[in-house]
C-alpha positions as CSV (number, residue, x, y, z in Angstrom):
1,X,-0.2,0.0,0.4
2,X,1.9,2.9,-1.6
3,X,4.8,1.2,-1.6
4,X,7.1,2.9,-4.2
5,X,8.7,-0.2,-6.0
6,X,4.5,-2.1,-6.4
7,X,2.6,1.4,-8.0
8,X,3.1,-0.2,-11.2
9,X,5.8,2.4,-12.3
10,X,9.0,0.6,-14.1
11,X,12.5,0.7,-12.0
12,X,16.2,-0.5,-12.6
13,X,15.5,-3.9,-10.4
14,X,12.4,-4.3,-12.1
15,X,13.6,-4.6,-15.5
16,X,16.8,-6.5,-14.9
17,X,14.8,-9.2,-13.5
18,X,12.8,-9.2,-17.0
19,X,15.6,-8.8,-18.7
20,X,17.3,-11.7,-15.9
21,X,15.6,-14.9,-18.1
22,X,16.6,-13.9,-21.5
23,X,19.7,-12.9,-20.9
24,X,20.7,-16.3,-19.6
25,X,19.0,-18.0,-22.5
26,X,21.3,-16.5,-24.7
27,X,24.2,-17.0,-22.7
28,X,23.5,-20.4,-21.7
29,X,23.4,-20.9,-26.1
30,X,26.5,-19.4,-26.2
31,X,28.5,-22.0,-23.6
32,X,26.7,-24.1,-26.5
33,X,28.1,-23.3,-29.0
34,X,31.5,-23.7,-27.4
35,X,31.0,-26.9,-25.7
36,X,29.7,-28.9,-28.4
37,X,33.1,-28.5,-30.0
38,X,33.1,-25.4,-32.8
39,X,35.4,-23.2,-32.6
40,X,35.3,-19.9,-29.4
41,X,34.8,-17.5,-32.2
42,X,31.8,-19.0,-33.2
43,X,30.1,-18.0,-29.1
44,X,31.9,-14.6,-29.5
45,X,30.0,-13.9,-33.1
46,X,26.5,-14.8,-31.1
47,X,27.5,-12.9,-27.9
48,X,27.2,-9.4,-29.4
49,X,23.6,-9.8,-30.2
50,X,22.2,-11.4,-27.2
51,X,24.2,-8.8,-24.8
52,X,22.6,-5.8,-28.0
53,X,18.8,-6.9,-27.0
54,X,19.4,-8.0,-23.4
55,X,20.2,-4.1,-23.2
56,X,17.4,-3.0,-24.9
57,X,14.9,-4.6,-23.3
58,X,16.3,-3.6,-19.9
59,X,16.1,0.1,-21.5
60,X,12.6,-0.8,-22.8
61,X,11.2,-1.8,-19.3
62,X,13.2,0.7,-17.5
63,X,12.5,4.2,-19.4
64,X,8.3,2.4,-19.3
65,X,7.9,2.6,-22.9
66,X,5.5,-0.3,-22.6
67,X,3.4,1.0,-20.3
68,X,3.5,3.7,-22.1
69,X,2.3,1.7,-25.1
70,X,-0.6,0.7,-23.5
71,X,-1.4,3.6,-21.6
72,X,-1.5,5.4,-25.4
73,X,-3.3,2.5,-26.8
74,X,-6.5,3.1,-23.6
75,X,-6.9,6.8,-25.1
76,X,-7.9,5.6,-29.0
77,X,-11.2,3.6,-27.4
């Protein structure tokens, strides 16, 4: 009741918790590629897009992009 973390506003911690499973899955796939026996450069080639998309998702969640888009859709109807 009135807790600043539970009022629906996005923050860094909630954004990190939302992105963490996807980042873990991406890093696990890089580890799988390396452990599978392919050259380590193949794992490194996949790593930058995983990190970029994770960072982009974190910024979107932290900045409230998702909530503002949902609010805009409610105004139209």
